[in-house]
C-alpha positions as CSV (number, residue, x, y, z in Angstrom):
1,X,0.6,8.8,-2.2
2,X,2.7,11.7,-0.8
3,X,3.0,9.8,2.5
4,X,4.2,6.7,0.7
5,X,6.8,8.6,-1.3
6,X,8.0,10.3,1.9
7,X,8.3,7.0,3.8
8,X,10.0,5.2,0.9
9,X,13.2,7.1,1.4
10,X,13.7,5.2,4.6
11,X,12.8,1.7,3.1
12,X,15.0,-1.1,1.9
13,X,12.3,-2.4,-0.5
14,X,9.0,-1.5,-2.0
15,X,6.0,-3.9,-1.9
16,X,3.3,-3.5,-4.5
17,X,-0.1,-5.2,-3.8
18,X,-1.4,-6.2,-7.2
19,X,-4.7,-7.8,-6.4
20,X,-6.7,-5.1,-8.2
21,X,-4.0,-4.3,-10.8
22,X,-1.4,-1.6,-11.0
23,X,-2.5,2.1,-11.2
24,X,-0.6,5.0,-12.7
25,X,0.3,6.1,-9.2
26,X,1.7,2.6,-8.4
27,X,3.7,2.7,-11.6
28,X,5.2,6.0,-10.5
29,X,6.1,4.5,-7.1
30,X,7.6,1.4,-8.8
31,X,9.8,3.6,-11.0
32,X,10.8,5.8,-8.1
33,X,11.8,2.7,-6.1
34,X,13.8,1.3,-9.0
35,X,15.6,4.6,-9.6
36,X,16.6,4.6,-5.9
37,X,17.9,1.1,-6.2
38,X,15.2,-0.5,-4.0
39,X,13.9,-4.0,-4.6
40,X,10.3,-4.1,-5.8
41,X,8.2,-7.0,-4.6
42,X,4.8,-7.9,-6.1
43,X,2.4,-9.3,-3.5
44,X,-1.2,-10.4,-3.2
45,X,-3.5,-10.3,-0.2
46,X,-6.1,-12.6,-1.9
47,X,-5.8,-15.7,-4.0
48,X,-4.8,-15.1,-7.6
49,X,-8.2,-16.5,-8.7
50,X,-10.2,-13.9,-6.8
51,X,-12.3,-11.5,-8.8
52,X,-12.4,-7.8,-8.1
53,X,-16.0,-8.2,-6.9
54,X,-15.0,-11.0,-4.5
55,X,-12.2,-8.8,-3.1
56,X,-14.5,-5.8,-2.7
57,X,-17.1,-7.9,-0.8
58,X,-14.4,-9.4,1.5
59,X,-12.9,-6.0,2.2
60,X,-16.3,-4.4,2.8
61,X,-17.2,-7.1,5.4
62,X,-13.9,-6.6,7.2
63,X,-14.2,-2.8,7.0
64,X,-17.6,-2.9,8.8
65,X,-16.1,-4.6,11.8
66,X,-13.6,-1.8,12.7
67,X,-13.6,1.8,13.6
68,X,-11.3,3.9,11.4
69,X,-8.3,5.6,13.0
70,X,-8.5,9.4,13.3
71,X,-6.2,11.6,11.2
72,X,-4.2,12.4,14.3
73,X,-3.5,8.8,15.0
74,X,-2.4,8.2,11.4
75,X,-0.2,11.3,11.5
76,X,1.4,10.0,14.7
77,X,2.1,6.6,13.1
78,X,3.8,8.2,10.1
79,X,5.7,10.6,12.3
80,X,7.3,7.6,14.2
81,X,8.1,5.8,10.9
82,X,10.0,8.7,9.2
83,X,12.1,9.7,12.2
């Protein structure tokens, strides 16, 4: 969440992925974006009719196919974004 709030200061808009609902942290991010005058877009990665269980199964299948990036790689990506 801290990374998102740091990066958002360099963004023109905020996209909120609502497939599994909106958490309190997301609500905070939405309010922060609105207060800063950024456009807030609601998006979905999955069809609106997908259940939480269907989404979980699809994500789990995809997750198993890939190696996770190291913390160093993630830090380097964020470092390039916020420069």
